C-alpha positions as CSV (number, residue, x, y, z in Angstrom):
1,K,0.1,0.1,-0.2
2,E,2.8,2.5,0.9
3,L,4.3,2.1,-2.7
4,N,1.1,2.2,-4.2
5,Y,1.9,-0.8,-6.0
6,S,0.4,-4.4,-6.2
7,N,1.1,-7.3,-8.3
8,P,-1.8,-8.4,-10.5
9,Y,-3.1,-11.8,-8.7
10,R,-6.3,-14.3,-9.7
11,L,-8.1,-16.4,-7.1
12,V,-8.4,-19.7,-8.7
13,W,-9.5,-23.2,-7.8
14,Q,-7.7,-26.4,-7.5
15,S,-8.7,-30.2,-6.2
16,K,-12.0,-30.9,-7.8
17,V,-13.9,-33.5,-5.5
18,G,-17.4,-35.0,-5.9
19,P,-19.9,-35.0,-8.7
20,S,-20.8,-31.6,-8.4
21,A,-19.9,-28.7,-10.3
22,W,-16.8,-26.9,-9.0
23,L,-15.8,-23.5,-8.5
24,G,-13.8,-21.7,-11.2
25,A,-11.6,-21.1,-12.8
26,P,-9.3,-24.1,-12.3
27,T,-5.5,-23.5,-11.4
28,D,-4.3,-25.0,-14.6
29,D,-6.6,-23.0,-17.3
30,A,-5.6,-19.7,-14.8
31,I,-1.9,-20.4,-15.4
32,K,-2.3,-21.2,-19.1
33,G,-4.2,-18.2,-19.4
34,L,-1.8,-15.9,-17.5
35,I,1.1,-17.3,-19.5
36,K,-0.9,-16.8,-22.7
37,N,-1.5,-13.1,-21.8
38,G,2.2,-12.5,-21.2
39,N,2.5,-13.2,-17.5
40,K,5.6,-15.2,-17.6
41,N,6.6,-15.1,-13.8
42,I,3.6,-16.9,-11.6
43,M,3.8,-17.1,-7.8
44,M,1.1,-19.8,-6.7
45,V,0.0,-18.8,-2.9
46,P,-2.1,-21.6,-1.5
47,I,-4.1,-19.9,1.0
48,A,-6.2,-22.3,1.9
49,F,-3.3,-24.9,2.6
50,T,-1.2,-24.1,5.7
51,S,0.8,-27.4,5.5
52,D,2.2,-29.3,2.5
53,H,0.4,-32.1,1.5
54,I,-0.6,-34.0,-1.8
55,E,-2.2,-31.0,-3.0
56,T,0.8,-28.7,-2.7
57,L,3.5,-31.3,-3.3
58,Y,1.8,-33.5,-6.4
59,E,-0.8,-30.9,-7.7
60,M,1.2,-27.5,-7.6
61,D,4.9,-28.6,-7.7
62,I,4.7,-31.2,-10.0
63,E,1.4,-31.0,-12.1
64,Y,1.6,-27.1,-12.5
65,M,5.5,-26.3,-12.1
66,E,7.0,-29.2,-13.6
67,E,4.6,-30.0,-16.2
68,M,3.7,-26.8,-17.5
69,K,7.2,-25.9,-17.8
70,K,7.3,-28.5,-20.7
71,E,4.3,-26.7,-22.4
72,F,5.5,-23.0,-21.4
73,P,9.5,-23.4,-21.2
74,D,9.9,-19.7,-20.8
75,A,7.6,-19.5,-17.8
76,N,8.5,-19.2,-14.2
77,I,6.1,-21.0,-12.3
78,L,6.8,-21.3,-8.5
79,R,4.9,-22.0,-5.4
80,C,5.5,-20.0,-2.0
81,E,6.7,-22.2,1.0
82,S,3.8,-23.4,3.1
83,L,3.7,-22.3,6.9
84,N,4.0,-25.9,8.0
85,D,5.5,-25.9,11.5
86,H,6.7,-22.4,11.7
87,P,7.1,-21.7,15.4
88,T,5.2,-18.0,15.0
89,F,2.5,-19.9,12.9
90,L,2.0,-22.6,15.7
91,E,1.9,-20.1,18.3
92,C,-0.6,-18.0,16.7
93,L,-2.7,-20.9,16.2
94,A,-2.7,-21.8,19.7
95,Q,-3.5,-18.3,20.7
96,L,-6.3,-17.9,18.7
97,L,-7.4,-21.7,19.8
98,A,-7.0,-20.5,23.5
99,K,-8.9,-17.0,22.8
100,H,-11.9,-18.7,21.3
101,L,-11.9,-21.5,24.3
102,Q,-12.0,-18.7,26.7
103,S,-14.7,-17.0,25.1
104,N,-17.2,-19.6,26.1
105,G,-18.0,-19.6,22.2
106,K,-19.1,-22.6,20.5
107,T,-18.1,-23.7,17.3
108,I,-17.6,-21.2,14.4
109,P,-21.2,-20.6,12.7
110,Q,-20.0,-22.2,9.5
111,M,-19.8,-25.5,11.3
112,G,-23.5,-25.6,11.1
113,L,-23.6,-25.4,7.4
114,R,-23.5,-28.2,4.9
115,C,-22.1,-28.1,1.7
116,P,-24.5,-27.3,-1.5
117,M,-26.3,-30.7,-2.8
118,C,-24.9,-32.3,0.3
119,T,-26.4,-36.1,0.5
120,N,-24.3,-37.7,3.2
121,A,-26.8,-39.0,5.7
122,T,-24.4,-38.4,8.6
123,C,-23.2,-35.1,8.0
124,G,-26.2,-33.1,9.1
125,P,-26.3,-34.5,12.5
126,M,-22.5,-34.5,13.0
127,R,-22.8,-30.6,12.4
128,A,-25.5,-30.2,14.6
129,F,-23.8,-32.4,17.5
130,F,-20.7,-30.0,17.0
131,S,-22.8,-26.7,16.6
132,S,-24.2,-27.3,20.1
133,R,-21.3,-28.1,22.3
134,S,-20.0,-25.5,24.8
135,L,-16.1,-25.2,25.1
136,P,-14.1,-25.5,28.1
137,Q,-13.1,-21.8,29.9
138,N,-9.8,-23.1,31.7
139,V,-7.3,-21.9,29.1
140,Q,-4.9,-19.4,29.3
141,V,-3.9,-16.9,26.5
142,S,-0.6,-15.0,26.5
143,K,0.2,-11.9,24.4
144,K,2.8,-13.8,22.1
145,C,1.0,-14.3,18.8
146,G,0.5,-10.3,17.9
147,E,4.0,-9.7,18.7
148,N,5.7,-12.7,16.9
149,M,3.8,-12.0,13.5
150,Q,6.0,-9.1,12.9
151,S,8.7,-11.6,12.7
152,F,7.1,-14.3,10.4
153,G,8.7,-14.4,7.1
């Protein structure tokens, strides 16, 4: 913001599962479109994935970074490092959890929502069960998370 500059970005979706229509644009189509429009340097930032797993290690690193390199040899397709077990990330997760537990809150409202066109017979009762649960209040929260986030990177 201070430099009044932003790299162009695009929110895309990967890992289609199930028989229903998936959100778009698919990651591979978006990458191909960006390259065809002259964007040769692409950094993938998997915002929904906080740790390395099959979707980051295989889909992004192999299918997108390696295999697309064959189709577009001039492109520089990268993926940023996942948060994994970085100490600051883990401390912040612990602090968020502790703060929520101390609030005597229940699960987040989204826990009660079902996926569109969900037909799983156990999904609704499971969500209702967890949405009705009260949480323990005997957790202490420290102030470390906010301080440590400045050093994350």
